N, C-alpha and C positions, 0 to 999 in steps of 0.2 A: 680284381675278381676275375674268375674264369668265365668263359662264355656261358650264357644261361643254358644252352643245350647240353653242354658238357656237365655242368652241375646237375642238371635234370637226370642225365644218364647215371651219374654216381648215386643220386638219391634213389632212383628206381631200383638200381642194382642192390643197394643196401637194404631197402625194404623187401625186395625179393629174397635175398639171402636170409633175412630174419624169418619171414613167413614160411619159406620152404624148410628151413632147418627146424623150426617149431613144429611143422607138420611131421617131420621125421621123429621128433621126440614124442609127439602125440601117438604115432603108430607104435613105437616101442612101448609106451605106457599101456596102450590097449592090449598089445600082444602078451605082455607079462603081468597083466593086472592080477591074475589069480595068484601067481607066485609072490608078487609084492604084497598083496592083501594078506596072504598067509603069514608072511614074515613081519609086516609092519602094521597090520590091522588098519587098513584104509577105512576112513569114516564114510558112512552113507548118510546123505541128507537130501532134501527135496529142493534145495536152492537152485540147482542147475539140472533139473529133469532127472534126478536120481543118480547122477554121476558121482562116483566115489571121490573122496578128497584125500590127498596126501597130507597127513598130519605131522610128518617127521621134521619139519622146520620148527625147532623147539621155541625159538623166539616169537614167531608169529602165533603159534598155538598158545604159548604162555600168556602173551598180552591180550589176546582175544578172550581167553578164559577169564582172566582177571577183569577185563573190561566188562564182560557180561555180568560178573558177580558184583563188583563194588565200584571199580574205578570210574566208570561212566557217571554214576550217581554222585560220587564225591566231586568230580570235576564240574558237574552241573551245579552242585552246591556252592562251589567256588564262584561260579558266575553270578549266582544269586547274591552271595555275600558281598562280592565286589561291587555289583551294581547298587545294592542297598547302601553300602558304605559311601559310594560316590554321591548318592542323593542326599543322605542324611548326615554323614560325618566324614567329609572329604579329608580333613586334616588328620584324622585318626585311621584312615584306611590302611596304611602299612601295618599297623598293629592289629587291626581287625583281621587282615589276611594272614598275619603271622599266627594268631590264635587259631584261626580256621585250619591252617596248614598243620599245626601240632595236633589238633583234634582229628583231622583226616588221617594223619600218620598213625595215631592211636587206634583208629577204626580198623586199619588193615594190618598193622604190624604189632599192635598191642603195646602195653606199657614197656616191655623189654626193648622193643624196636625204637620207641620214642627216646628211651633212656640211652640207647647206643648212639643214635644220631646226636642227641644233646651232649653226651660225653665227648664225642669226637670234636664237636664244635667248641666246647669249653676248653679242651686241651689245646686245640689249634689257636684259639684266641689268647690264651695265657702265654703260649710260646711266642706269639707274634709281638707281645709287649716288649720283648728284648730287642726288637727291631733288627734282627739278624736274618738275612736271607738264607744263610746256610742252616741256621737252627730251624727256621720255618720249613725249609725243604726236608731236612732230616726228620722232623716231626711228622710231616705229611706222608713221607715214604714209609715211616714206621707204622703209622696208623693204617696205611694201605696194605702193608705186609701182614698185619694181624688178620686181615680177611682171608688169608690163605693158610694160616696155621691150623693144622688138623685138630689140635685140642680145642681151639677156640671155635672151630666149625662144629664140633660135636656138642659143645655147650649150647650154641645158638640153635642147633637142630632140636635140642630137647625143649626149647621154648615153644615150639609149634607142633601141630598135629600133622601137617602135610609138608612135603618137600617144596611145594610151590610157595608157601609162606616164607620158608627159609631163603629160597632164591630171591624173592622180592626184597627181603632185607639186604641180601648181598648186593643186588643191583643198585638199591637205593644208596647204600653206604659208598659204593664205588663211584657213583655219579656225584654224590655230595662231596667226595674227596676233592674234586676239581673246584668246587665252589669255595670250600674253606682255604684251598691253596690260593685262589684268586684274592680273597679277602686278606689273607696273611701277607702276601707279597705286596699288595697295594698299600697296606698299612705300613709296612717297612719302608716303602718309598716316600711316604708323607713325612715331611720334616717340620713344616710350620704348624703351629697350634690351630690356626684358622682352617688349614686344610684337613685337619684330623677330626673336625666336628662330626661328619657322617660316619666316621670309622669307629663306631661304638658297638658294644655288645648287642643292644637291641636291634640295630640295623643289620648286624651279622645274622641274628636269628631270623629277621625278616627275609634276608637273602637266602639263607639255607633252607628255610621252611616254606618258601614260595611254592605253592602246591602244583601248579600246572607243569613245572619242570622237575618236580621232586623225585620221581622214580626213574626217569629215563632221559632227561634232558629235553631240548638241546641246551647247550652251554651259553650262558650270558655272563659277561664279566661284571664284577662288582661295581665299578664306576658307572657303567651304562645302566645297571639296574637301579642304583640310587638316584642318578640324575633323572631317569625316566619315571621312577616312582614318585619323586618329589614334584616333577613337572610333567605329568602325563598328557598325552594328546587328548584334547577334549572334542568329543563328537556328539551329535544329537542322538536321541533315542532312535529316530528313523535311520540315521546312518549306521548305528550299531546293529539294528535289525537287518539292514542290508548286508553288512559284513558277516553277520551270523548266517544268514541264508545262503550267501555265496560260498562261504567257507564250508558249511555242512554239505552243500551240493558237491563241491570238489572232493571232500573226504569220502562221501558215499561212492563216487565214481572210482576213486583210487582203491577203496576197500573192495568194491565189486571186481575190479580188474585183478587184484591180488588173489581173491578167492577163485576167480575163473582160471587163473594160471595153476593154482593148486589142484583144481578139479580136472583140468585137461592134460597137464604134464606132471608126472610123478618124478620130478627132477631130484628132489631131496632123497627120496627112497632109492632111486637108481644110484645116486652118489654113495649111498651107504652100502652098496653091493659092488665091491671093486671088480670082480670078474665080469659082472654084467656091464659095468662101465667100460671095461677093456674090450668087450665083444661087440658093442653097438657100432653101426656104420660111422664113417667120418662125418657125414652130414648130421647125424643124430648127436655125435660127440660135440660138434660145434654148436648145435642148437641147445644142448644142455648147458654149455658155458654161457651162451647169451641169455638163456632163460634164468639161470641162477643169478647172474648179476642184475638183470632187469627186475627180477622178483625182489631182490634186496633193495633196489632203488624204490620200487613202488611201496614196499613195506615201510620204508622210512618216510615216504611222503605221508603215510597215515600216522606213524608213530611220532613224527615231528610236527605233522600238520595239526594235530589236535591241540597240543600245548601252544603252538604258534597262533592258532585262532583265539584261544583264551587270552593270550598275552595282548593281542590286538584289541580285544574287548576291554582289557584293563588299561588301555592307552599306552602300552609298551610296544617297542619295535623288536620283534624276534629276529634271530639270524635268518637269512634267506634259506628256503627249503632246498634240498639237494637238486642239482642239475642232472638231467637225464644222462645215464652212463653211456648210452649209445652215441652221444656227442662228445665223449671224452677221448682225447687222442694223446694224452701225456700224463705222466705221473704227477707232475706239478699241478696240472689242471684238476686232476682227480682230488688231490688233497685240498686244493684251494676252494673248490666249488661243490664238493659233495656234502661234507659236514663242516659248514662255514664256522659255526661256533667253536668246534674243536680245533679247527685250523687257527683261528684267531687266538685261542688259548695257548696253543703250542708255540706260536710265533712270539707272543708277548711275554709268556712266563717261562719258556724253556729256551727257545732258539736264541733270542736276543740277549737274555742275561748270561748265557754261556759264552757269548762272544759274537754270534751271528757271522756276518761277512766282513767284519771290520778288522780281522786279523789275518788276512791273506787266505791262500788256498787251504792250507792245513787247518786253520781256524774254522773255515767254513765247513770242511769235511767233518771236523770234530763236532761242531755245533749241530750239524744235520744228523750225525750218528747218535748224539745224546738225545735229540728230539725223538727219533724213531725208537731208541731204547726205552725212553719213558712211556711212549704210547703203547709199545708192546707189553711192558710190565704192567701198565694200568689195565690192559685188556685181559690179563691173566698170566702172562709170562710163560706160557707153555712152549714146547719146542717148535711147533709149527708157526707160532706167532713170531718167534725170533727169525725164522726163515722168511716169513712175510715181511718183517721189518727190514731184513737185510736186502731183499729184492727191491723194496721201495727206496731204500737208501742208495742202492746202486743205480736204480732208474733215475732218480732225481739228480744224482751226481753226474751221470752221463749226459742227461738232457741239458743241464746247466753248463757243462763243459763244452758241448757242441754249440750251444747258443753263444757263449762267450767267444768261441773260436770263429764262428761265422760273423760276429760283430766286430772283430778286429779289422782295422782299415785295410790291411793287405788282402785278407781273404774276401772281404766285402767288395773290394775293387775288382778282384779276379772274377768273382761270381757275376758282378754287374757287367763285366766286359764280355763274358762268354755265354751268359744265360739271360734270357729275357725275364721280366717279372713273372710272367705266367709259367715259364720253365722253372723258375725258383720256387714258385708255389707248388708245382708238381713234385719237385725234389723234396720240399718240406713234407708233403703228404707221404712220399715213399719212406722217408726216415721215420715219420710218425707211425706208419704201419708196423714197423719193427718195434717201436716203443709200445704201441698199443697191444701187441701180442704178449709182451712181457707184463704189461699192466694187467691184462686179463688173467694171465697165469698167476700173478701174485694175489689177485682177488680170489681166485679159486682156492689157493692155499689157505687164505684167511677164512673162507666160507666152508671149505670141505676138509681141510687138513693136508698134511704132507703127502698122504697116499694119493689123493685126488690130483695134486700137483704133479707127482711123479708119473701118474697115468697119462696125463695130458702131455707132459714133456716127451714121454716115450712114444705115444701114439702120433704126435705131430712132427717131432724133430728127430726121432731115433728109429722107430720101428720100421721094418722093411719086409712087408709081405708075410707077416706071421698070421696063420689061421688061428682063430679062437675057438673052433669047434671042439667039444669034448673036454675042455679044461675044467678042473674042479671048481664047483660053485660054492664058495664060502661067503656067506652074507654076514656083514658086520653092521651092528646097530650102534650108532653113535649116541652116547649120552652126553648132551651138551647143556651146560648151565645157562648159556645165552648165546644166540647166534652172532650178535654184534659186540656185546661186552661180556667179558668173562667166559669165553668158551673153554671147555675142558676136552682133552683128547683121550677119551676112554672108549675103547672098542672091545666088544665081546662077541666071539663067534657064536652064531645062532643055529646055523644049519650047514651041513655039507652034502652036496648032491652033485648032479651033472648039469652043465649048462644046456639048455634046450638046443637041439641040433639046428633049428632054423636060423639061429643067430650066427652069422659068419661075415667077417670083414677081412678080405685079403688085400685091402688097399695099402699102399706103401706110405711110409712117413716121409722121409727125405728121399727125393726132393719134391715129389708131386704134391703131396698133401701140404707140405710146408709152403711151397710157392702159391698154392691155391689159397691158403689161409691169409698169407701176406697180400695177395691180390684182392681178396675180399676186404681186408682191413685198409687197403689203400683207398677203396671207395668210401669206407666209413670215415677215414681221416679227412677226406675232402669235405664230406658233409659236416664233420665236426669243426673244421677250420672255418667254413662258411658261417656256421652257427655262431662260433666265437666272435667273428668279425661283426656279425649283426648284433650280437649281445653287447659288444663294446661300443658300437655306434649308438645303441639305445641308452 
């Protein structure tokens, strides 16, 4: 560990960078509130003293709207059904919850939605009976590909009166795909008759229609689900009420924080206006990046926190919630600790079956590439998702390569001879700052598209004193089917005008802005490494 005073400096510097850059984003949001309101129709409410809200994050607005309409009541109904079943018919609780899940699905998606989920489940179960991993994978990928066929999309749209109902079906089928992949592959791996007892169609239905994770996850593997459902953790009514009270308290805090960010910083609207993004100051540009990824983190604390709370009340152990992105300093750590359920799924069902690290360097590179290719295709398969996957593949590959190089006896002895442990720690943070810069860039590509990624690359690593005054202002509105799953890259020009003259940034990219960013991320990396060490000790 570094001296406490040094870690304190890094921590204070990191917090200072966060708050000052957020203040710059706040100023830009206030200065351009009228223009952004005209283009994106900012919402006015009384939650934060009349401040307007940026509604352009489709995923957050979508789930909040559905939550207010029906989902909250259906989730509460699941809690009541589960607790009543636990008291009156514990042996039949899985089938009671299956019935409730089908009924809840019918309430929000109608008979066609239930039929689609049931049809996909039946097809996957029937193909799994051949006990062929290849056939099961081909079947799952084929079912996933039908979600993107234009003809099929048009038919499903005709089932509903609103686009939101259609999108809810798409998101549900996309997440369910991972669940029937898990069941099918686990079934193929079971060879003894005694092991196949839980791998029946009723248990598959119980797994697929388990309602807390039905529409948006998180991902729980089939073996863990069956084992925990058959032997749930028993807790008293008093303990359950305590879990419920603490969980609701945390959820309200996270929801309030996400809403506060959307009211104070119009980051999503600014990202939809490329020339405005190109014209803001370097501090505001960095603040927008931090605000975007932190909002995504807080958003998933809410979206995953709700089903995780319900799973705990059911006696199940959900995947851990995402770890704060401000403590992430590597691609590997981001994948391992943000969406733990998805990471476990990819390792068990994609990376290891393809070969993993058991077939040398080329085998590892191929297995990693196939893993990122699948996760990109599952998210939607758009151009910017392939760029995002390629950046992550490259980042993970470079990090693992450097780690293996440093762990070789020759290099390890040289480092130990010429560098003290604290010096090696600082060297680690310096390398991590470069990795973190690329990690943030890849996340911005995922959240904002290729254009946002190009803007950041040019502003931070390429641009050299270009004034932004008087550039044409073309605002693009992004129509996204989902911020995290299934985003689509469709931009439509809405307005052509002139950038307000008061926006001007003559700061250079290389080397001053680049070195400043790496210096800031050096402090972040020290905080993240210390956090990871503390987390490992706990």
